[in-house]
C-alpha positions in Angstrom: 14.1 36.8 5.9 15.3 33.2 5.4 18.3 32.1 3.1 16.0 31.8 0.5 14.7 35.3 1.0 11.4 34.1 2.3 10.1 36.0 5.4 10.4 34.8 9.1 7.2 33.3 10.7 6.6 35.3 13.7 7.4 33.2 17.2 4.2 31.8 18.6 3.3 33.6 21.9 3.8 32.3 25.3 -0.1 31.1 25.1 1.2 28.8 22.4 0.0 30.2 19.5 0.3 32.6 16.7 -2.2 35.4 18.3 0.7 37.7 19.4 -0.8 41.0 21.0 -4.1 39.8 20.4 -6.3 41.4 22.8 -9.1 39.7 24.5 -13.0 40.3 23.7 -14.9 41.5 26.6 -16.8 38.5 26.9 -13.1 36.7 27.6 -12.5 39.4 30.3 -15.3 39.1 32.1 -15.1 35.5 32.4 -11.7 35.7 33.1 -12.7 37.9 35.8 -15.5 35.6 37.5 -13.0 32.5 37.0 -10.5 33.6 39.1 -12.1 35.7 41.6 -14.2 32.3 42.2 -10.8 30.5 42.4 -9.7 33.0 45.1 -12.3 32.8 46.8 -12.2 29.1 47.3 -8.5 29.1 47.2 -7.5 32.0 48.7 -10.4 33.5 50.9 -7.9 36.4 52.7 -7.3 37.7 49.4 -9.5 40.6 47.5 -8.1 39.9 43.7 -8.8 43.4 41.7 -8.4 42.4 37.7 -7.3 45.3 35.0 -6.9 44.8 31.5 -4.6 46.6 28.7 -3.9 45.6 25.7 -2.8 41.6 25.7 -2.4 41.4 28.9 -4.7 41.2 32.5 -3.0 42.3 35.8 -4.0 40.3 38.7 -2.9 42.7 41.7 -4.0 41.5 45.7 -4.5 42.9 48.8 -5.1 41.7 52.3 -7.0 43.5 54.7 -7.0 47.0 54.8 -3.7 46.3 53.7 -2.3 48.2 50.2 -2.6 46.3 47.0 0.2 44.5 46.1 0.8 42.7 42.1 0.9 39.8 42.2 1.1 38.7 38.2 0.2 39.3 34.8 -1.4 37.2 32.2 -1.1 37.0 28.2 -4.1 36.5 26.0 -3.0 34.4 22.9 -6.0 33.8 21.8 -7.4 31.1 24.0 -9.8 32.2 26.9 -8.5 29.0 29.0 -4.7 29.2 28.2 -2.6 32.6 28.8 0.9 33.2 29.1 2.5 33.9 32.8 4.3 36.5 34.0 5.2 37.0 37.5 5.8 40.5 39.4 9.4 40.6 41.0 9.9 42.9 43.3 13.8 42.7 43.2 13.2 44.3 39.9 9.7 45.7 40.2 8.9 44.1 36.9 6.5 41.3 36.0 9.2 38.8 33.9 8.1 35.6 32.0 8.1 32.2 34.1 7.3 28.5 34.2 4.1 27.9 35.8 4.8 24.8 38.0 3.4 22.5 35.7 6.5 22.8 33.5 4.8 25.5 30.7 5.3 29.2 30.0 1.2 28.9 29.7 -1.7 27.7 31.4 -4.9 28.1 32.9 -4.9 31.7 34.7 -6.3 29.5 38.0 -2.5 28.0 37.6 -0.9 31.0 37.3 -2.7 32.8 40.0 -2.0 29.7 42.7 1.5 29.8 41.5 2.2 33.6 42.5 -0.2 33.0 46.0 2.2 30.3 47.0 5.1 32.4 46.5 3.8 35.4 48.0 0.8 34.4 50.4 2.7 31.6 52.2 
């Protein structure tokens, strides 16, 4: 509550809007998977990409050849198919943590998020 007694507004999601924990529609999930797999094939040809969805999140795992799959990052849907919140998987803690993309924003294109994680873990 504010001092005047009005309820506080909800904090915006990392994607920059007030969608909160909205679950992406199936069409958005399908589109995201196609976009990311196409981008990975072009820019990270050594990487096989697995995308899992749970609630507002898309989890991106990579696999190199016959090696075990490994977590890369997590995207948070914020109501817009072109801008997603970004969390990097930290191997030191075994958790996903919200991070800033190289663009300086906590949210951006799914391709920017994938590139950020791959630059860190594959180079």
